C-alpha positions as a Markdown table, in Angstrom:
| # | Residue | x | y | z |
|---|---|---|---|---|
| 1 | Met | -35.2 | 94.2 | -13.4 |
| 2 | Asp | -33.0 | 92.0 | -15.8 |
| 3 | Gly | -29.6 | 91.1 | -14.7 |
| 4 | Leu | -29.1 | 92.5 | -11.3 |
| 5 | Asp | -25.9 | 90.8 | -11.0 |
| 6 | Glu | -24.6 | 92.3 | -14.4 |
| 7 | Met | -24.5 | 95.8 | -13.3 |
| 8 | Ala | -21.5 | 97.8 | -12.1 |
| 9 | Glu | -21.3 | 97.9 | -8.3 |
| 10 | Asp | -22.3 | 101.8 | -8.0 |
| 11 | Arg | -25.5 | 101.2 | -10.0 |
| 12 | Arg | -26.2 | 97.9 | -8.4 |
| 13 | Ala | -26.3 | 99.8 | -4.9 |
| 14 | Ala | -28.5 | 102.3 | -6.4 |
| 15 | Ala | -30.9 | 99.6 | -7.8 |
| 16 | Leu | -31.2 | 97.9 | -4.6 |
| 17 | Arg | -32.0 | 101.1 | -2.8 |
| 18 | Ala | -34.8 | 101.6 | -5.3 |
| 19 | Ile | -36.0 | 98.2 | -4.8 |
| 20 | Gly | -36.4 | 98.8 | -1.2 |
| 21 | Leu | -38.6 | 101.9 | -2.0 |
| 22 | Asp | -40.7 | 100.1 | -4.5 |
| 23 | Arg | -41.3 | 97.0 | -2.1 |
| 24 | Arg | -42.8 | 99.5 | 0.4 |
| 25 | Ser | -45.2 | 100.7 | -2.0 |
| 26 | Gly | -46.5 | 97.2 | -2.6 |
| 27 | Glu | -46.0 | 97.4 | -6.3 |
| 28 | Pro | -44.8 | 94.0 | -7.7 |
| 29 | Leu | -41.4 | 93.7 | -9.0 |
| 30 | Val | -39.6 | 90.7 | -11.0 |
| 31 | Leu | -35.8 | 90.6 | -10.7 |
| 32 | Thr | -33.5 | 88.3 | -12.3 |
| 33 | Cys | -30.1 | 87.5 | -10.9 |
| 34 | Arg | -27.7 | 84.7 | -10.3 |
| 35 | Thr | -28.1 | 82.8 | -7.3 |
| 36 | Ala | -25.1 | 83.6 | -5.2 |
| 37 | Glu | -25.3 | 87.3 | -5.9 |
| 38 | Phe | -29.1 | 87.5 | -5.4 |
| 39 | Glu | -28.4 | 85.8 | -1.8 |
| 40 | Glu | -26.0 | 88.6 | -1.1 |
| 41 | Thr | -28.4 | 91.4 | -1.6 |
| 42 | Gly | -30.3 | 90.5 | 1.7 |
| 43 | Ile | -33.8 | 90.7 | -0.2 |
| 44 | Val | -34.4 | 87.2 | -0.2 |
| 45 | Arg | -36.8 | 87.5 | 3.0 |
| 46 | Asp | -40.5 | 87.9 | 2.1 |
| 47 | Ala | -39.7 | 87.2 | -1.7 |
| 48 | Leu | -41.0 | 84.5 | -3.7 |
| 49 | Val | -37.9 | 82.9 | -5.3 |
| 50 | Val | -38.1 | 81.0 | -8.6 |
| 51 | Arg | -35.0 | 79.1 | -9.4 |
| 52 | Leu | -34.1 | 77.7 | -12.7 |
| 53 | Leu | -33.6 | 74.1 | -12.9 |
| 54 | Pro | -30.8 | 72.4 | -14.9 |
| 55 | Leu | -32.0 | 71.2 | -18.3 |
| 56 | Thr | -32.2 | 67.5 | -19.0 |
| 57 | Ala | -30.2 | 65.9 | -21.8 |
| 58 | Asp | -33.0 | 65.2 | -23.7 |
| 59 | Ala | -34.5 | 68.6 | -23.4 |
| 60 | Ala | -31.0 | 70.0 | -24.6 |
| 61 | Ala | -30.8 | 67.5 | -27.7 |
| 62 | Glu | -34.4 | 68.5 | -28.6 |
| 63 | Tyr | -33.6 | 72.2 | -28.7 |
| 64 | Leu | -30.5 | 71.8 | -30.7 |
| 65 | Leu | -32.4 | 69.4 | -33.1 |
| 66 | Asp | -35.2 | 72.2 | -33.4 |
| 67 | Val | -32.9 | 75.2 | -34.0 |
| 68 | Ala | -29.9 | 73.7 | -35.9 |
| 69 | Pro | -29.9 | 74.7 | -39.6 |
| 70 | Ser | -31.3 | 72.2 | -41.9 |
| 71 | Ala | -28.1 | 72.2 | -44.1 |
| 72 | Lys | -25.7 | 69.4 | -42.9 |
| 73 | Leu | -28.1 | 68.6 | -40.0 |
| 74 | Asp | -26.2 | 65.2 | -39.8 |
| 75 | Arg | -23.1 | 66.9 | -38.3 |
| 76 | Trp | -25.1 | 67.2 | -35.0 |
| 77 | Asp | -25.8 | 63.4 | -34.9 |
| 78 | Pro | -22.7 | 62.5 | -32.8 |
| 79 | Val | -23.5 | 65.2 | -30.2 |
| 80 | Leu | -27.3 | 64.3 | -30.0 |
| 81 | Ala | -26.6 | 60.7 | -29.4 |
| 82 | Arg | -24.0 | 61.3 | -26.7 |
| 83 | Leu | -26.5 | 63.6 | -25.1 |
| 84 | Thr | -29.2 | 61.0 | -24.9 |
| 85 | Glu | -27.0 | 58.1 | -24.2 |
| 86 | Glu | -24.8 | 59.4 | -21.3 |
| 87 | Asp | -26.7 | 62.0 | -19.5 |
| 88 | Gly | -23.9 | 62.6 | -17.1 |
| 89 | Gly | -21.2 | 63.3 | -19.6 |
| 90 | Pro | -19.2 | 66.4 | -20.1 |
| 91 | Val | -21.2 | 67.7 | -23.0 |
| 92 | Ala | -24.6 | 67.0 | -21.3 |
| 93 | Glu | -23.3 | 68.6 | -17.9 |
| 94 | Ala | -22.3 | 71.8 | -19.8 |
| 95 | Leu | -25.2 | 72.2 | -21.9 |
| 96 | Arg | -27.6 | 72.3 | -18.8 |
| 97 | Thr | -28.2 | 76.0 | -18.7 |
| 98 | Pro | -29.7 | 78.0 | -21.5 |
| 99 | Leu | -26.9 | 80.1 | -21.8 |
| 100 | Met | -24.6 | 77.3 | -23.0 |
| 101 | Leu | -27.3 | 76.0 | -25.4 |
| 102 | Tyr | -27.6 | 79.5 | -26.8 |
| 103 | Leu | -23.8 | 79.6 | -27.3 |
| 104 | Ala | -23.6 | 76.1 | -28.9 |
| 105 | Arg | -26.4 | 77.1 | -31.3 |
| 106 | Ser | -24.4 | 80.4 | -32.3 |
| 107 | Ala | -20.9 | 78.9 | -32.4 |
| 108 | Tyr | -22.0 | 76.1 | -34.8 |
| 109 | Ala | -24.6 | 77.9 | -36.8 |
| 110 | Asp | -22.2 | 78.0 | -39.9 |
| 111 | Pro | -22.7 | 74.6 | -41.6 |
| 112 | Gly | -19.1 | 74.3 | -42.2 |
| 113 | Thr | -18.4 | 73.9 | -38.5 |
| 114 | Thr | -18.2 | 70.5 | -36.4 |
| 115 | Pro | -20.0 | 70.2 | -33.3 |
| 116 | Ala | -18.6 | 66.8 | -32.7 |
| 117 | Glu | -15.1 | 68.3 | -31.6 |
| 118 | Leu | -17.0 | 69.0 | -28.3 |
| 119 | Leu | -17.0 | 65.4 | -27.6 |
| 120 | Asp | -13.1 | 65.4 | -27.4 |
| 121 | Leu | -13.0 | 67.8 | -24.4 |
| 122 | Pro | -12.2 | 66.1 | -21.0 |
| 123 | Asp | -14.6 | 67.8 | -18.7 |
| 124 | Ala | -17.7 | 70.2 | -18.5 |
| 125 | Arg | -15.6 | 73.2 | -17.8 |
| 126 | Arg | -13.4 | 72.9 | -21.0 |
| 127 | Val | -16.7 | 72.5 | -22.9 |
| 128 | Glu | -18.0 | 75.8 | -21.5 |
| 129 | Glu | -14.7 | 77.6 | -22.1 |
| 130 | His | -14.5 | 76.2 | -25.6 |
| 131 | Leu | -18.1 | 77.5 | -26.4 |
| 132 | Leu | -17.4 | 81.0 | -25.0 |
| 133 | Asp | -14.2 | 81.2 | -27.2 |
| 134 | Ala | -16.0 | 79.7 | -30.4 |
| 135 | Phe | -19.0 | 82.1 | -29.8 |
| 136 | Ala | -17.1 | 85.4 | -29.7 |
| 137 | Val | -15.4 | 84.7 | -33.0 |
| 138 | Gln | -17.8 | 82.7 | -34.7 |
| 139 | Val | -20.8 | 85.0 | -34.7 |
| 140 | Phe | -18.7 | 87.7 | -36.5 |
| 141 | Ala | -17.5 | 85.3 | -39.2 |
| 142 | Tyr | -21.0 | 83.6 | -39.9 |
| 143 | Arg | -23.1 | 86.7 | -38.8 |
| 144 | Pro | -26.4 | 85.0 | -38.0 |
| 145 | Pro | -29.1 | 87.0 | -36.8 |
| 146 | Ser | -29.9 | 86.8 | -33.2 |
| 147 | Pro | -33.1 | 85.4 | -32.0 |
| 148 | Leu | -33.0 | 87.1 | -28.8 |
| 149 | Thr | -32.3 | 90.4 | -30.0 |
| 150 | Ser | -33.2 | 91.5 | -33.5 |
| 151 | Thr | -33.8 | 89.7 | -36.9 |
| 152 | Thr | -31.6 | 92.4 | -38.6 |
| 153 | Arg | -28.0 | 91.4 | -39.7 |
| 154 | Pro | -25.3 | 93.7 | -38.5 |
| 155 | Ser | -24.7 | 96.8 | -40.6 |
| 156 | Arg | -21.3 | 95.9 | -41.8 |
| 157 | Arg | -18.7 | 93.2 | -41.7 |
| 158 | Trp | -16.1 | 93.2 | -38.9 |
| 159 | Asp | -12.9 | 91.2 | -38.9 |
| 160 | Pro | -13.7 | 88.3 | -36.4 |
| 161 | Ala | -10.4 | 88.3 | -34.8 |
| 162 | Lys | -10.2 | 92.1 | -34.4 |
| 163 | Ala | -13.7 | 92.1 | -32.9 |
| 164 | Glu | -12.7 | 89.4 | -30.3 |
| 165 | Arg | -9.8 | 91.7 | -29.4 |
| 166 | Trp | -11.8 | 94.8 | -29.2 |
| 167 | Leu | -14.5 | 93.0 | -27.2 |
| 168 | Ala | -11.7 | 91.7 | -24.7 |
| 169 | Ala | -10.6 | 95.4 | -24.4 |
| 170 | Leu | -14.1 | 96.6 | -23.5 |
| 171 | Ala | -14.2 | 93.8 | -20.9 |
| 172 | Arg | -11.2 | 94.7 | -19.3 |
| 173 | Met | -12.0 | 98.6 | -19.2 |
| 174 | Thr | -15.6 | 98.4 | -18.1 |
| 175 | Glu | -17.2 | 97.1 | -14.8 |
| 176 | Gly | -20.3 | 95.5 | -16.4 |
| 177 | Asp | -21.6 | 98.5 | -18.1 |
| 178 | Ile | -20.4 | 99.8 | -21.3 |
| 179 | Ala | -21.0 | 103.4 | -21.2 |
| 180 | Trp | -19.4 | 105.3 | -24.1 |
| 181 | Trp | -19.2 | 108.6 | -21.9 |
| 182 | Arg | -17.0 | 106.9 | -19.4 |
| 183 | Leu | -14.2 | 105.6 | -21.8 |
| 184 | Tyr | -12.6 | 109.0 | -21.7 |
| 185 | Arg | -11.0 | 107.7 | -18.3 |
| 186 | Arg | -8.8 | 105.4 | -20.4 |
| 187 | Val | -7.1 | 108.6 | -22.2 |
| 188 | Pro | -4.4 | 110.8 | -20.9 |
| 189 | Lys | -5.7 | 114.1 | -19.8 |
| 190 | Ala | -2.9 | 115.8 | -21.6 |
| 191 | Leu | -4.4 | 114.7 | -24.7 |
| 192 | Phe | -7.7 | 116.5 | -24.1 |
| 193 | Ile | -5.7 | 119.6 | -23.1 |
| 194 | Gly | -3.6 | 119.4 | -26.3 |
| 195 | Thr | -6.6 | 118.8 | -28.2 |
| 196 | Gly | -8.6 | 121.7 | -27.0 |
| 197 | Met | -5.5 | 124.1 | -27.2 |
| 198 | Leu | -5.1 | 123.0 | -31.1 |
| 199 | Ile | -8.7 | 123.5 | -32.1 |
| 200 | Gly | -9.4 | 126.5 | -29.8 |
| 201 | Gly | -6.1 | 128.1 | -31.1 |
| 202 | Ser | -7.0 | 127.4 | -34.7 |
| 203 | Ala | -10.5 | 128.4 | -34.6 |
| 204 | Cys | -9.9 | 131.6 | -32.4 |
| 205 | Thr | -7.0 | 132.7 | -34.7 |
| 206 | Leu | -9.5 | 132.5 | -37.6 |
| 207 | Leu | -12.3 | 134.4 | -35.8 |
| 208 | Gly | -9.9 | 137.0 | -34.5 |
| 209 | Trp | -8.4 | 137.6 | -38.0 |
| 210 | Leu | -12.0 | 138.0 | -39.6 |
| 211 | Met | -13.2 | 140.3 | -36.9 |
| 212 | Phe | -10.4 | 142.6 | -36.6 |
| 213 | Gly | -9.5 | 142.4 | -40.3 |
| 214 | Leu | -12.7 | 144.2 | -40.9 |
| 215 | Phe | -11.3 | 147.2 | -39.0 |
| 216 | Gly | -7.8 | 146.9 | -40.8 |
| 217 | Arg | -6.1 | 144.9 | -37.9 |
| 218 | Pro | -5.9 | 141.4 | -39.2 |
| 219 | Val | -2.5 | 140.3 | -37.6 |
| 220 | Phe | -3.5 | 141.8 | -34.3 |
| 221 | Gly | -6.7 | 139.9 | -34.4 |
| 222 | Ala | -5.2 | 136.7 | -35.2 |
| 223 | Leu | -2.6 | 136.9 | -32.4 |
| 224 | Leu | -5.3 | 137.9 | -29.9 |
| 225 | Gly | -7.6 | 135.0 | -31.1 |
| 226 | Leu | -4.6 | 132.6 | -30.7 |
| 227 | Ala | -3.8 | 133.8 | -27.2 |
| 228 | Val | -7.6 | 133.5 | -26.3 |
| 229 | Gly | -7.9 | 130.0 | -28.1 |
| 230 | Leu | -4.7 | 128.8 | -26.4 |
| 231 | Thr | -5.6 | 130.0 | -23.0 |
| 232 | Gly | -9.2 | 128.8 | -23.2 |
| 233 | Gly | -8.2 | 125.4 | -24.5 |
| 234 | Leu | -5.7 | 125.1 | -21.7 |
| 235 | Ala | -8.2 | 125.9 | -18.9 |
| 236 | Leu | -11.2 | 123.9 | -20.3 |
| 237 | Gly | -8.8 | 120.9 | -20.7 |
| 238 | Phe | -8.8 | 120.7 | -17.0 |
| 239 | Val | -12.6 | 121.0 | -16.4 |
| 240 | Pro | -14.2 | 117.5 | -15.6 |
| 241 | Thr | -16.0 | 115.8 | -18.6 |
| 242 | Glu | -19.8 | 116.4 | -18.3 |
| 243 | Ala | -22.2 | 113.5 | -18.1 |
| 244 | Pro | -24.4 | 113.4 | -21.2 |
| 245 | Arg | -26.7 | 116.3 | -21.2 |
| 246 | Arg | -29.9 | 117.6 | -23.0 |
| 247 | Phe | -31.2 | 121.1 | -23.6 |
| 248 | Val | -33.9 | 121.7 | -21.0 |
| 249 | Pro | -34.9 | 125.1 | -19.5 |
| 250 | Arg | -34.8 | 124.9 | -15.8 |
| 251 | Val | -34.6 | 126.8 | -12.4 |
| 252 | Leu | -31.3 | 127.7 | -10.7 |
| 253 | Arg | -29.7 | 124.9 | -8.8 |
| 254 | Arg | -27.2 | 126.0 | -6.1 |
| 255 | Ser | -25.2 | 122.9 | -6.5 |
| 256 | Glu | -24.2 | 123.9 | -10.2 |
| 257 | Leu | -23.9 | 127.6 | -9.6 |
| 258 | Thr | -20.0 | 127.5 | -9.7 |
| 259 | Arg | -19.9 | 126.0 | -13.2 |
| 260 | Asp | -22.8 | 128.5 | -14.5 |
| 261 | Leu | -20.6 | 131.4 | -13.2 |
| 262 | Gly | -17.6 | 129.9 | -14.8 |
| 263 | Phe | -19.4 | 129.8 | -18.3 |
| 264 | Gly | -20.6 | 133.1 | -17.8 |
| 265 | Leu | -17.2 | 134.7 | -16.9 |
| 266 | Ile | -15.6 | 133.2 | -19.9 |
| 267 | Gly | -18.3 | 134.7 | -22.2 |
| 268 | Ala | -18.0 | 138.2 | -20.5 |
| 269 | Val | -14.1 | 138.3 | -20.4 |
| 270 | Val | -14.1 | 137.3 | -24.3 |
| 271 | Gly | -16.9 | 139.1 | -25.5 |
| 272 | Gly | -16.1 | 142.3 | -23.4 |
| 273 | Leu | -12.4 | 142.2 | -24.5 |
| 274 | Val | -13.0 | 142.2 | -28.2 |
| 275 | Val | -15.8 | 144.9 | -28.1 |
| 276 | Gly | -13.7 | 147.0 | -25.6 |
| 277 | Ile | -10.8 | 147.0 | -28.0 |
| 278 | Leu | -12.9 | 148.2 | -31.0 |
| 279 | Tyr | -15.5 | 150.4 | -29.3 |
| 280 | Gly | -14.0 | 151.4 | -26.0 |
| 281 | Gly | -14.1 | 150.3 | -22.4 |
| 282 | Gly | -17.7 | 151.3 | -21.6 |
| 283 | Phe | -19.1 | 149.4 | -24.5 |
| 284 | Gly | -16.9 | 146.6 | -23.6 |
| 285 | Ile | -18.0 | 146.3 | -20.0 |
| 286 | Ala | -21.7 | 146.5 | -21.1 |
| 287 | Ile | -21.4 | 144.0 | -24.0 |
| 288 | Gly | -19.4 | 141.7 | -21.6 |
| 289 | Leu | -22.2 | 141.4 | -19.3 |
| 290 | Val | -24.6 | 140.5 | -22.1 |
| 291 | Phe | -22.4 | 137.6 | -23.4 |
| 292 | Gly | -21.7 | 136.6 | -19.7 |
| 293 | Ile | -25.5 | 136.3 | -19.1 |
| 294 | Ala | -25.9 | 134.4 | -22.4 |
| 295 | Phe | -23.1 | 131.9 | -21.8 |
| 296 | Gly | -24.4 | 131.3 | -18.2 |
| 297 | Val | -27.9 | 130.8 | -19.4 |
| 298 | Val | -26.8 | 128.3 | -21.8 |
| 299 | Arg | -25.0 | 126.3 | -19.2 |
| 300 | Arg | -28.2 | 126.5 | -17.0 |
| 301 | Phe | -30.5 | 125.2 | -19.8 |
| 302 | Thr | -28.6 | 122.0 | -20.1 |
| 303 | Glu | -29.1 | 118.9 | -17.6 |
| 304 | Pro | -28.0 | 115.3 | -17.4 |
| 305 | Thr | -30.0 | 113.0 | -19.5 |
| 306 | Glu | -32.8 | 111.7 | -17.2 |
| 307 | Pro | -32.3 | 108.0 | -16.7 |
| 308 | Arg | -36.0 | 107.3 | -15.8 |
| 309 | Glu | -36.9 | 108.1 | -19.6 |
| 310 | Ala | -36.8 | 105.3 | -22.4 |
| 311 | Val | -33.4 | 105.9 | -23.7 |
| 312 | Thr | -30.4 | 104.3 | -25.8 |
| 313 | Pro | -26.9 | 104.7 | -26.1 |
| 314 | Ala | -27.4 | 106.3 | -29.4 |
| 315 | Ser | -30.4 | 108.8 | -28.3 |
| 316 | Val | -28.0 | 109.8 | -25.3 |
| 317 | Met | -25.4 | 110.8 | -27.5 |
| 318 | Arg | -27.9 | 112.6 | -29.7 |
| 319 | Ser | -29.2 | 114.7 | -27.0 |
| 320 | Asp | -25.7 | 115.5 | -26.0 |
| 321 | Arg | -24.9 | 116.7 | -29.3 |
| 322 | Phe | -28.2 | 118.9 | -29.6 |
| 323 | Ala | -27.4 | 120.5 | -26.4 |
| 324 | Val | -24.1 | 121.7 | -28.3 |
| 325 | Leu | -26.3 | 122.9 | -31.4 |
| 326 | Tyr | -28.6 | 124.6 | -29.0 |
| 327 | Ala | -25.7 | 126.4 | -27.3 |
| 328 | Ala | -24.6 | 127.4 | -30.8 |
| 329 | Gly | -27.9 | 128.7 | -31.8 |
| 330 | Leu | -28.3 | 130.9 | -28.7 |
| 331 | Gly | -24.8 | 132.1 | -29.0 |
| 332 | Gly | -25.4 | 133.1 | -32.5 |
| 333 | Leu | -28.5 | 134.9 | -31.6 |
| 334 | Val | -27.0 | 136.9 | -28.9 |
| 335 | Gly | -23.9 | 137.6 | -31.1 |
| 336 | Ala | -26.2 | 138.8 | -34.2 |
| 337 | Leu | -28.3 | 141.3 | -31.7 |
| 338 | Val | -24.9 | 142.6 | -30.3 |
| 339 | Gly | -23.4 | 142.8 | -33.8 |
| 340 | Ala | -26.3 | 144.6 | -35.3 |
| 341 | Phe | -26.5 | 147.1 | -32.4 |
| 342 | Met | -22.7 | 147.9 | -32.6 |
| 343 | Gly | -22.6 | 148.0 | -36.4 |
| 344 | Gly | -25.8 | 149.9 | -37.1 |
| 345 | Val | -26.6 | 152.1 | -34.0 |
| 346 | Val | -23.1 | 152.6 | -32.5 |
| 347 | Gly | -21.5 | 152.9 | -36.0 |
| 348 | Ala | -18.9 | 150.6 | -37.1 |
| 349 | Ala | -18.0 | 152.8 | -40.0 |
| 350 | Thr | -16.8 | 155.6 | -37.7 |
| 351 | Arg | -14.5 | 153.1 | -35.8 |
| 352 | Gly | -12.3 | 152.2 | -38.7 |
| 353 | Leu | -14.3 | 149.7 | -40.7 |
| 354 | Val | -12.4 | 149.1 | -43.9 |
| 355 | Leu | -15.4 | 148.6 | -46.1 |
| 356 | Arg | -16.8 | 151.8 | -47.4 |
| 357 | Ile | -20.5 | 151.5 | -46.7 |
| 358 | Asp | -22.8 | 154.4 | -45.7 |
| 359 | Asn | -25.9 | 152.7 | -45.3 |
| 360 | Pro | -26.3 | 151.9 | -41.4 |
| 361 | Val | -28.6 | 149.1 | -42.1 |
| 362 | Leu | -26.1 | 147.2 | -44.3 |
| 363 | Val | -23.5 | 148.0 | -41.7 |
| 364 | Gly | -25.9 | 146.6 | -39.1 |
| 365 | Leu | -26.4 | 143.4 | -41.2 |
| 366 | Leu | -22.8 | 143.0 | -41.6 |
| 367 | Gly | -22.4 | 143.4 | -37.8 |
| 368 | Ala | -25.1 | 140.9 | -37.2 |
| 369 | Ala | -23.5 | 138.3 | -39.5 |
| 370 | Val | -20.0 | 138.7 | -38.1 |
| 371 | Gly | -21.6 | 138.7 | -34.5 |
| 372 | Ala | -23.6 | 135.7 | -35.3 |
| 373 | Leu | -20.5 | 133.9 | -36.3 |
| 374 | Leu | -18.4 | 134.8 | -33.3 |
| 375 | Gly | -21.1 | 134.1 | -30.8 |
| 376 | Ala | -22.3 | 130.7 | -32.4 |
| 377 | Phe | -18.7 | 129.3 | -32.8 |
| 378 | Gly | -17.3 | 130.6 | -29.4 |
| 379 | Leu | -20.1 | 129.3 | -27.4 |
| 380 | Ala | -20.2 | 126.0 | -29.3 |
| 381 | Leu | -16.5 | 125.6 | -28.8 |
| 382 | Ile | -16.7 | 126.0 | -25.0 |
| 383 | Val | -19.8 | 123.6 | -24.5 |
| 384 | Gln | -18.2 | 121.0 | -27.0 |
| 385 | Ser | -15.0 | 121.1 | -25.3 |
| 386 | Thr | -16.4 | 119.8 | -22.0 |
| 387 | Ser | -19.3 | 117.8 | -23.3 |
| 388 | Ala | -19.6 | 113.9 | -23.1 |
| 389 | Ser | -20.0 | 113.6 | -26.9 |
| 390 | Gly | -16.9 | 116.1 | -27.6 |
| 391 | Arg | -14.6 | 114.3 | -25.7 |
| 392 | Ser | -16.1 | 110.9 | -27.0 |
| 393 | Ile | -14.6 | 111.8 | -30.4 |
| 394 | Thr | -11.0 | 112.5 | -28.9 |
| 395 | Thr | -11.5 | 109.3 | -27.0 |
| 396 | Arg | -12.5 | 107.1 | -29.9 |
| 397 | Ala | -9.8 | 108.6 | -32.1 |
| 398 | Trp | -7.2 | 107.7 | -29.3 |
| 399 | Leu | -8.4 | 104.1 | -28.7 |
| 400 | Ala | -8.7 | 103.4 | -32.4 |
| 401 | Leu | -5.1 | 104.5 | -33.1 |
| 402 | Arg | -4.0 | 102.3 | -30.3 |
| 403 | Gly | -5.9 | 99.2 | -31.7 |
| 404 | Val | -7.9 | 99.0 | -28.6 |
| 405 | Thr | -11.4 | 99.7 | -30.2 |
| 406 | Pro | -12.5 | 100.6 | -33.7 |
| 407 | Leu | -12.9 | 104.0 | -34.9 |
| 408 | Arg | -16.7 | 103.3 | -35.6 |
| 409 | Leu | -17.3 | 102.3 | -31.8 |
| 410 | Met | -21.1 | 103.0 | -31.7 |
| 411 | Thr | -21.6 | 101.0 | -34.9 |
| 412 | Phe | -19.5 | 98.1 | -33.6 |
| 413 | Leu | -21.2 | 98.0 | -30.2 |
| 414 | Asp | -24.8 | 98.0 | -31.9 |
| 415 | Asp | -23.7 | 95.3 | -34.3 |
| 416 | Ala | -22.5 | 93.1 | -31.5 |
| 417 | Arg | -25.7 | 93.7 | -29.6 |
| 418 | Arg | -27.6 | 92.4 | -33.2 |
| 419 | Leu | -25.5 | 89.3 | -32.9 |
| 420 | Gly | -26.3 | 88.6 | -29.3 |
| 421 | Val | -22.9 | 89.1 | -27.9 |
| 422 | Leu | -24.0 | 92.3 | -26.2 |
| 423 | Arg | -27.4 | 93.5 | -24.8 |
| 424 | Gln | -28.9 | 96.9 | -24.4 |
| 425 | Val | -30.0 | 98.1 | -21.0 |
| 426 | Gly | -31.1 | 101.7 | -21.1 |
| 427 | Pro | -28.1 | 103.7 | -22.1 |
| 428 | Tyr | -25.8 | 101.1 | -21.4 |
| 429 | Tyr | -24.4 | 98.2 | -23.2 |
| 430 | Gln | -23.5 | 94.9 | -21.3 |
| 431 | Phe | -22.3 | 91.6 | -22.2 |
| 432 | Arg | -24.7 | 88.7 | -22.9 |
| 433 | His | -23.3 | 87.1 | -19.6 |
| 434 | Ala | -20.7 | 88.0 | -17.1 |
| 435 | Leu | -19.0 | 84.5 | -18.1 |
| 436 | Leu | -18.5 | 85.6 | -21.4 |
| 437 | Arg | -17.0 | 89.1 | -20.2 |
| 438 | Asp | -14.9 | 87.4 | -17.8 |
| 439 | Arg | -13.7 | 84.7 | -20.2 |
| 440 | Leu | -12.7 | 87.4 | -22.9 |
| 441 | Ala | -11.0 | 89.6 | -20.3 |
| 442 | Arg | -8.8 | 86.5 | -19.1 |
| 443 | Arg | -8.0 | 85.2 | -22.6 |
| 444 | His | -6.4 | 88.6 | -23.9 |
């Protein structure tokens, strides 16, 4: 387990409980952590502890000489000379940790920079702060490939000043772990409600106009769709955001029964209302039950992404989006079956269908097409409105408009990982070191 001290408090507590269980089984475990935080965990007993010793000045000088670009190598001469001559000086004291050596290498990778400016700083703390400040900007300006993460350069060029400001905002907003699905907490809830009402009202107005327009009542259908969309968007805006989910058939879990029934109730009311108006109350009740079961099953067949799997931030988002697509597919299938039955068997032509089609097969096909469209869009809108990936779209747009983060946030985070500013731990991003995170949060 790499970097216990870098975790957020809730995940650190869960990790310590897991460590306790693993130790009882006798399985070996290697854990990295800063000294003070490690001693606070209480697991020092019965553990073989390895402490990293400070690097000597000669070792630091040798490392910098080996990794420095060959172009203008002489610019390092004053620093290397000071390191070897004054083992206890501010620069030598600051460069006794691998982190500071890595920062020095990255901050002065550009041949146009001057490492000798470190010699003018009065103490080791100022040297460390200077390296932290220079690193966050310089890696985006020079874009050297990180030897600790990837040899691939970032996918695009980011403005260094803006990149530093975005990283500082993320450092303030997160507690160690940068999880894209938790950033919605920084967005006013009213924005999700308004967005849901706008999208739901617009989409449902169009669907209602299409559905009832086939029966000569387009205005009524549009008004009904608008009412359903606004009401649904308002109600779903108050539903808590889901954790990232994936589509997996599973058995009933009593703890989530309430939300399953809620999804089923929405499907039953909306589907039953439309069919009941067009075909009568009896058909409306029957079809409402069908849609209710379908909506509940879709909710049942999604579950939080299992963290024990090898996942990445991007794969977690893809799984969540696929869950919405699966919901749309199942909704479209149920809608197609219902539409085909109501059009071809019950007979839409006898209920006021404006299109003159005498062939019941063609009427059934038309009903299937319209039903599939209504079912797919209806269920996808409901699932998307409360999904982590759905609300992340609103979150990213809101933060980007305010200049807090870039619009292409996931691309930026992955590029920061490629440059060595962040690292990836499962579905989370973390800053390379807590010192870097804390320095960015304090500076901005």
